[in-house]
C-alpha positions in Angstrom: 63.4 36.2 83.5 65.3 38.9 81.6 69.0 39.4 82.3 70.1 42.9 82.9 71.9 44.3 79.9 75.4 45.8 80.5 74.6 49.5 80.8 78.0 50.4 79.6 77.4 48.6 76.3 73.8 49.5 76.0 74.7 53.1 74.9 74.3 53.4 71.2 77.7 55.0 70.5 79.6 52.7 72.9 77.9 49.6 71.3 78.9 50.9 67.9 82.5 51.4 69.0 82.7 47.9 70.4 81.0 46.4 67.3 83.7 48.1 65.2 86.6 47.0 67.4 85.4 43.4 67.8 86.1 42.7 64.1 89.5 44.4 63.7 92.9 44.3 65.4 92.9 48.0 66.0 91.2 51.2 64.8 92.3 54.8 65.0 90.2 57.6 66.4 89.5 59.2 63.0 88.3 55.9 61.5 85.9 55.3 64.5 84.7 58.8 64.3 83.9 58.5 60.6 82.2 55.1 61.0 80.0 56.2 63.9 79.3 59.8 62.9 80.1 60.9 66.4 81.6 64.2 67.3 85.2 64.2 68.5 84.2 65.3 72.0 81.5 62.7 72.5 83.6 59.9 71.0 86.5 60.9 73.3 84.2 60.7 76.4 82.7 57.4 75.4 86.1 55.8 74.7 87.3 57.0 78.1 84.4 55.3 79.7 85.1 52.1 77.8 88.8 52.3 78.8 88.1 52.9 82.5 85.9 49.8 82.4 88.8 47.8 80.9 86.9 47.1 77.7 89.3 48.9 75.4 93.0 49.8 75.4 93.9 53.2 74.1 97.4 54.1 72.8 98.3 57.7 72.1 101.2 58.2 69.8 102.4 60.6 67.1 102.8 60.1 63.4 105.3 62.8 62.6 103.9 65.8 64.3 100.3 64.6 64.2 98.7 63.0 67.2 97.3 59.5 66.7 95.0 57.6 69.0 94.7 53.9 68.4 92.0 51.7 70.1 91.9 48.0 70.6 89.3 45.8 72.3 90.7 44.0 75.4 90.0 40.5 76.5 87.7 41.9 79.1 85.9 43.8 76.4 85.5 40.8 74.2 84.0 38.8 77.0 81.7 41.6 78.0 80.6 42.1 74.4 79.9 38.3 73.9 77.9 38.3 77.2 75.9 41.3 76.1 75.0 39.6 72.8 74.0 36.5 74.6 71.9 38.5 77.1 70.2 40.3 74.2 69.4 37.0 72.5 67.5 36.0 75.6 65.2 38.9 75.1 64.5 37.8 71.5 63.6 34.2 72.3 60.3 35.2 73.9 
C-alpha cells in the first residue's frame, strides 16, 4: 500500500527549501527567498518549522551591521528528504 508522506516535507515551500539545501553546503535567507519566491514572513515561519523538526540548522550572524541568516540541511534532514523521495517513488510505480 502507499506509505504516508512526511507532512512536514509535503508542503510546497518547505519541500522547495529542502530541495535547495540538499545540493549546497549552506544558503542564506535572501538566496532562499529569491529562489522560492516566498515572502520573508512565510519563509521565516517555514524555516522555523524545519529547524524545530531538526531538518535544518539556522545560524544568525551579522555581516557588518547587517543581519545574516544562514541555513544548512542537517543529517536528520538529509535522511528525511531521502525517505520522502523514496516514499514518493512508491506512488509512481503503480
